[in-house]
N, C-alpha and C positions, 0 to 999 in steps of 0.2 A: 116741609121738613119737620114741622112740629108733629104732624100726624105720623110720619115714619118713626120719629123718636118715641112717640107714645106706644106704637105697635111693638117696637123693640123692647121697651120696658115690660109690656104685657107678656111677651114671649119669655123674658127672663124670669118673671114672677111665676109663670106656669111651669117652667122648667124646675125652678126651686121647689115649688109645691109638690110636683110629681116625685122629685128626688126624695123628699122627706116623708110623704104620705104613702108611697107604694109599699114599703115594708110593713107598715101598720095595717094595711088592708089585708095582707096575707098572713099576718102573725098568728091568728087562731089556728090556721092549718098547720103551720110549721112548729108551733110550740108542742104539739102532741108527739112529734117523732124524734125529739132531741134527747140526748143523754143528759143526766144530771150534771149540773155545773161542777167543775173541778178547779182547784186553785192552780195558778201558774207555778212552774218549776222554779228552782233557785236560779240565781244569776249564773252566767256562763262559767263552766268549770275551769276554763282556762285562766280566769282571774282570781280563783280562790287562793287564799294565802297558803304558801308552802310551809309545812312544819308547824302550823298553828291551827287550833280549832277555832272555828268562827262561832261567836256567840249569837244567840237568836237576834235577828234583825228587828229593830223597832217597827211598830206599825207603820206601814208605808202609805204614801199618798199617791201611788202610781196611777197614771192615767191609762193603764193597760185595759183593753176591752175584755169583758168577761169571756174567758175561753170556754170552748165547748169540749175540747180534748186537752190532755196534758201537753203543755208547751215543751218543746225541746230545749236544750240548754242554750241554744243560740237564738237570739231574738233580734229583730231589726226595727228601728224607730223612724228612719228617714222616709219610708214609703207611705205611712199613714199618720205620722205624728204620734203613734202609740206603739209600745213595745209588744210585739207579737211574733209568732213563728213566721219565718220568711215565706213559706209556701202558702200562707193565708192572705198575702197582700195583693195578689193578682198583678205582680210586677216582676220584671227581670231584675234580680238583685244578687249581690255577692257580699258576704260578710267575711272580712279578714280578722280572725280572732286574735286575742292577745298571745295565745300559744303559737299561732301562725307567725306572728311578728318575731317572737323569740326564736323559734325553730329555724327560720330562714335568715336570721341575722340581718334583717333589713335595717338600713341606717336613716331612711327618710320616708315621709309619706309618699312622695312621688315614686320612689323605687318600689314600694309595696304595691302601688297601683298599677305598675307595669304588668303584673300577673293577671289582671282582670280582663276578661273578654270584652270586646267592644270599645276599649279605651286606647287612644293613642297618646302616650305621654311623651312630650317633645321638649326637652331642655335645649337651651341655646348654648350648647357646648358643655363646658365644665361646671362643677358645683359652684353656686353663687350667681349663676346667670338665669335669666327668666325661664320659667318652666310652665308650659301651657298644656292643657288637657282637652282633647277632642273626644266627645262621647258619641259613638255611632255616627261619626261624620259631621256632627253639628259643630258650630264654631266654638271657640274656647270661651266666649262670653255667654254660652248657652248651657253651661253646666253650673248649677248652684252649689256653693260650698258652705257648709254649716259646721259648727262645733257644738255638740250637745243640743242640736236643733236651732241654735242661734245663727242667724244669717251673718256671714262674714262680709265685710265691705269689699267692693270691687275697685279696681284701679280706674284710671282715666279711660282705658279702652273698654271697660265693662267686664273684663275678665279677671279672675283671681290668679295671682302669681303664686305657685306652689313651691317656689325656690327654697324658702327658709323654714319650711314646716318640718319639725323634728318629731320623733316618736316617743319622747319621754313623757310620762304621765298619760299615755294613750292606752285605753282598754281595747277598743276594736275600731275598725274602719268599715263603714257601710256604704255601698255603692248601689244606687238605684238607677237603672238605665231606661226607665220608662218616663215619658213626659209627665211633669209633676207640677205645673203651674197652678192647677186647680186647688192645690193645698198650700204650696210654697210661694206662689207669686211668680214674678218675672224671673228670667234667666234660668229657668228649669226646663227648657225645651228638650235638652239632651237627658236630663235627669238630675240627681242630687248625690253629692259626696258628703257624708257626715262622719265626723270624728266623735267618738264617745270617750270621754276622759275617765280616768280612774276615780274611785271614791274610797273613803275609809269607813263607810257605814258598815256596822256589823262585825268589824275585826276585833277579836278578843285581845290580840297582841299586835302592837304596831309593827309595821314592816318598813325597813329602810335599806338602802343600798348605795354603794359608791362604785362607779365603773370608770375604767380608763381604757382607751384604745389608741394605738398608733400604727403607722404604716407608710405606704408609698406616698409620694408627692407631698412630703412634709406634713402629713395629716396627723393631728392629735385631737382626741375627743374625750371630754370628761363629763360625767353625768352623776348627779346626786338626786335621790328620790326618797320620799318618806310618805307614809299614809297610815291612818289609824283612827281610833275613836276613844273618847273619854266621856263616859256618861252619855249625855244627849248631844255632845259636840263631836264632829268628825272633820277630818282634813285629808287632803292629798296634795302634796307639793313636789315640784321638781325644778331643777336648774341644770343647764347644760352649756357647754362651750365647745366650739369646733374651730380649729385652725387648719388651713391647708395652703400650700404653695406649690402650684402645679407646673406644667411643662413649657409654658410660654411666658414671655415678659408680661407683667401686669395681670397674671392669673393667680392672685392670692385672695384668700377668703377667710373671714372670721364671722362667726354667728353665735350670739349669746342669747339664750332663751330661758324664760321663767314661766311656769304655770302653777296655779294654785286654786284649789276648790275648798271651801269651808262651809260646813252645814250645821244646822241646829234643829233638833226635834222639839219644837215649842210645845206641842201637845201631841197625843197619839194620832191626831188627824191633821196636824199642820206642821209642815217642814219648810224651813227657810235656808237658802244657801246663797253663796256669793262665789262666782267664778271670776278669776283674775288672770292676767297674762301680760307679759312684756317680752319684746325681742328687739335686738339691735344687730344688724348685719352690715358689714363693710366689705365690698368686693371690688376688685379691679374690673374694668370694662374694656377688654382687649380688642373688641371689634372683630372683623373677619381676618382670616389668615392672609387674604389678599391685600387688605388695607389695615394693618394693625395699628392700634392706638396704645402707646406704651405708658400713658399717664392718667387716662380718664378713670374715675372712680364713682361708685354709686353707694350711698349709705342709706339704709332703710331702717326706720324705727317705728314700732307699733306697740300700743298698749291698749288694754281694754279692762272694763269692770262690768259685771253683769249680775245683779241680784235677782233672785227668783223666790217666789212663794208658791207652794202647792198645798191645797186644802181639800180634804174630803168633807164636803158639806153635808151630804146625806149618803145613804147606801147606794143611791143611783146617780149621784151628781158629784163630780170631781172637777175642780178648777185649778188652773195655774196661770200665773202672770209673771213675766220677766221683762226686765229692761236691760238694754245693752248699749254701752257707750264705747266706741272704738275711735282711736285717733292714730292715723298713719302720717308719718313725716318721711320725706324722701329728698335727698340732696344729690343731684347729679353734677359732679365737678369735672370739668374738662378744660383743656387748653387748645386754643385755636393756633395751629402751627402752619406757617406758610413762608416761603422765601420772600414774599412781597409784603408781609404784614408783621407787626409786632406780635409777640406771644403774650396774650392777655388772658387772665383767668376768666372762665365763664361758669357760673354756678346757677343752676336752676333748682329752686326749692318748691316742693309740692307738699301740701297738707290736705288731708281728707278726713273730715270729722263725720261720724255716722252715729245717729241715735235711733234705736229701734225699740218698739214696744209690742209685745205679743201676749194676747189674752186668749187662752184656749180653754174650752169647756167640754167635758165629756158627760154624756147622758146615757145611762144604761136603761133604755126604755123597756127592754125585755132581755132575758138572758141570752137570746140569740140575735139581739139587735142593739147596736150602739150608734149614737149620733154624736159627731164632734163638730163644734161650731166655734168660731172665734173671729177676732179682729187683729190685724197687724198693721203697724205704721212704721215707716222709715223716713228719716230726714237726713240728707247727705249734703254737706257743704264742702266746696273745693276752693282752695286758694293756691295760686301759683305765682312765684316771683322770679325774676331774673336779676341776679345781683350785679352783673356786669354785661353790657351788650357790646360785643367786639366791633360792631359796625357803626357805632356812634362815637363821636369825639366832641367834647369829653365823654367818657363812658357814663352810662346811666346806671345808677346804683339803686337796687330795690325796686325796679320797675315791675308793676303788677301786670302780668300777661293774661291772667284768667281769674275770675271769681264768680261763682254761681252756687245755687243750692237747688235741690230737688226734694219734693215731698210727695209721698204716696200713702194711701190708706186702702186696705183691702179687707173684705169680709168673706169668710169661707164656711161651707157646710159640707160634711161628709157623712155618708151612711154606710155602715158595715153590717151586713145581714147574712145569716147562715140559715137558709130555709130548711136544709137537711144536713146531716152530718157530712162534713167533707166539702160541701159546696159553699163558696164564699162569693157574695155579690157586693161590690164596692162602687159607690157613686159619690162624686164630689163636684162642687161648682164653686167658683170664686169670681167676685167682681172687684176690680181695682180702679181707683181714680188717681190721676197724677196732676201735679201742679203745672207742668210745662208741656204736656202733650196729652193726646186722647187716652181715655181709659181702655180697659180690656176685660172681656169676659172669657173665662176658661172653664173647661169641664173635663171629667174623666169618668169612664165606665169600664170597670174591670170585673173579670170573673175567673175563679180558679176552682178546680175540683180534684180531689184526691180520691181515686177509686180504692175502696177498702180492700177488695179481694186481691188486686195486683199491685197496689201502692203507686199506680200510675198517676202522675200529676199533669194536668193540662191547664193552661192559663191563657187568657187573651185580654187585650186592653185596647181601648180607643180613647184618644184624648186630643183636646185642643190646647195649645200653649202659646206663649208670647214671650218676646225678648225686648225689653225697653231699649231705646237708643242710649248709647253711652254718653257720659259727660263730654268726652272728646269729640264725638260726632255732633253734639248739640252746640257746644260753645267754644271749642278751641279756635283761637284767632287764625283767620286766613283759610281754614279748611273745615268749616262747620255749617250746619243747617238747623236752625231752631224750629223748623216746621216738620221735622221727622216724626213719623208714627212708629209704634212698636212693630217689630217683625212678628208675624203670626205663623202658627204651624198646626197642621193636622197630622197626627201620628197614630200608628196602630202596630200591634205585635201579636203573635200567636206562638205558643211554645209547648213543648212536652218534655217530661222527665220520667224515666223508667228505671227504678232500682231493680237490680238483678242479683242473683246469688246471695240472697239474704242481706241485700244492701251493701255487699262488698264492691260492687261495680254499679255506677250510676251514670249512664249517658243521658244527655239532654240536648235539645236543639230549639232555637228560637228564630223566627223570621220577623224582621222589623222594617218599617217604612215610615219616612217623614217627608211631608210636603211643606216647604217653607215659602211663604209669600211676604210681600213688602220687604223683601231682602235688601238690606242696605248695601249699596255699591257706590263707588266714587265715579263721578263723571270726568270729562276731559279736563276740567278745571280743579280736580281733586276736592270737589264738594260732595259730601255724601247725599244720596238720594234713595227714596223707597221705590226702586224700579225693578228689583230682581226677583227671581224665583229659583229655588234650589231644591234638589231631591237627594235624600240619602236613604239607602236601603241595603239590606244584606242579611246574612245568616250568621248566628253564633252557635258553635257546636262545642260542647264541653263533656269531658270524660273524667269522672272521679273514680278512683279505685283504691281499695285497701286489701290487696291480696294476702298480706300478713298483718298480724296485730302490730308489728313493729314498722310497717312500711305503708306510707300514704303517697299516692300519686295523683296529680291533676294536670290534664292536658286540655287546652282549649284552642280553637281556631275561629277566626272571624274573617268572613268575606264581605267586602264593603264596596259599594259604588256611591260616590258623593260628587255630584255635578252641579255646576251653575247652568241651569237650563236655558238661560237667555243667551249665553255665549257658547254653550256646549263645550265647556272647559271643565276639567276636573278641579275640585277644591284642593288647595295646597295641604300637604303634610298629613293627608289621610291615606294610609296604606291600603292597597287593594286586598292584600292578604297579610295576616299576622297570626303567628303561632306562639303561644306561651306554654311553658311547663314548669312545674315544681315537683320535687321529690324529697320526702323526709323519711329517713331510716334511723331507727333506734335499735341497734343490735344488742346493746346491753343498756340497762336503765340509766347510768350516768352519762352515756355517750350518744350524741345525735349528729348525724350527717345530713346535710341538705344540699340540693342543687337546683338551679333554676336557669331558664334561658328564654330569650325572645328572638324570633326570626321575623323580620319586617321586609316585605316584598311589595314592589309596585307603588312607590311614592312619586309624587311630583312636587317640585319646589322651585324657588326662584334662584337662578344662578347668581352667585355673589359678585360676579364681574360684569356680565352682560345684562343682568336683571330680566332675562327672558325665562319663561316657564319651561322647565326641562324635567326629564326623568331623573330622579335621584337614585344613586346606587343602593342596592339592597344591603342589609347587614344582619349579622347574627351575633348575639352577645350571650356569654355563658358565665355564670357565677356559681360558687360553691362555698360551703362552710362546714366546720366541725366544732362542736361544743362539748366540753367535758366538765362535769360537776365533780370537782376534787373531793369536796365534802359538802355538808349541809349548807355551809356559808360561803363557799368559794367556787366560782365557775370561771373557766378560761375558754377562749375560742380563737380560732383562726378563720379567715375567709379570704377568698380570691375574687376579684372583680375583672370582668372582660378577659377571661382566661384564654380566649382565642387571640387576644391582642389585635382585635379587628380595628383598623384605622377608619372608623366611620364618622359621619357628620350627621347628627340628628336634624340640624338645620344647615343647609349648604353654606359653607364658609366658616362654620363653627365646629371644630373637631372635638370629639369627646375624649376622655382619658383612655389611655392604653391599659395594658396589663398592670394590675396592682395587687399587693398583698398586705394584709392587716392582721393584727392580733390584739387581744384585749383580755382583761380580767374584771370580774365583778365580785365584790364582797358584800354579802347581805348580813344584816343583823337586826 
């Protein structure tokens, strides 16, 4: 065994050495054919302040790789940890810009993500209930969620719940659908969803706004936002509150959210900022329509603070270090109701504390070659208490039902090399070690090429990834297994994009395939085991068009097969076919119309009564909005949701809201 371990370490060292040294060996050849270095373009136009001139930004400490061509206005950071053009990352990615969010009048992160190919966004019924995301057929705990690159803590199940995520203070949403564990660590088998928050850096005049919206199902939403800069100091803050009372007993919801970013330019080469946030949500838990629960409630509280320092040490070396502390509290309050028992309150309290440290270093070893290397650690502690146990007499108060902690540390290296103009070669490798189970090695090799003559983009990627067992699988009393190992995956994709008619029409297609081993399944005693194998594969087809300057269209289709290969059964809630579209039309400058829809076909789910796996009904959801800017400072809008009044169930037994209408006003100053 010691000999095998030694050989494995040798292979890993050789792989790492080859990754780093290969571009160096070929650099003298490539350096002769490259265009002179150019500076990146300004930040996305969609986030530029309206009605105010931006003052020159202070000297930045960006970790952006040295570009070989002028960057477009849209950049993506989730794919490589560096801000760069999406077509240079050798990944399948989608960027929903700030302008997209405003034009389509999206009200939540989850709703905006419904337009992305390859994603299945599955809410458990109405707003306020759990919302899961399945990327290219992988499990909900296999998509990593980050905010400004900071890992967000997962729940007991290992998956992030997107229920209470609002869009206030959000600049853009980045979705990477390529396996990304080699840079981001575990839970990125499906990819990464990253929120980029707004900043006040470079604004000559502060921007503030107050918004109000009301409508169907007793819905009211208030938002206050402000951002700006004063000297070396900058800020961007927001606060929002949403109330809703929906169409069944115990379907009411309140969500209050605060986000704030504060930065200071210490020197031209050193920038320090602090990101903060707080949310408090209280929602009824109505259960299924077959077995309604009229009294259960779930309250969720989350707060975080994350300081960061970025420094340009030399012309070729930039470093950044951030720390993130997040604390989640959850109280599930229910009543046990039966003709044979007393009605006793039952409250389960859950607290998850997460501390993360990430140190990233960028080395511009040549103007066509950048190496990114770093270390990342996470420590997660879980505490669960049951305040009253119905089945004990006298009742047990404050009984601790779970307590544990997990620690991991990972080191990563990435090479980005452009041997000739338009050709991007990206290699990355990461080693992780865990306190409670075996470590994991992951890697990715990607390539993309933009043909100058035709602007054809081809990209391909192969990667290994892993998903750590969840706290629930490892330690939950009565249904856990502390001997679990991470699930592992080998995935690859190949895609092509071809702009036509001077870029007014851009079709693209990507084929993807993921093989997942050590798949965690429950045995007959409901104990999780590493016994399974699953496969997900399919095709994403996207068509973007701008037939008129005032009209933008986007239509995408995803065909997916996602199967448990051991049981030859399809994985739940992954539709075989899904179609999404958005359309934005601005007939005159102050007026914007938008429409969007999703058609979901060929799902399987668990019947809410028999608990058997069955075919779930297909559904089509249509939405539309109209926005009118009355003057420079006042904007009004109306929007309609589920315009077809489709009585569908995203999860069987949990119906979604029917037809709804809403209207609002925003005052900017």
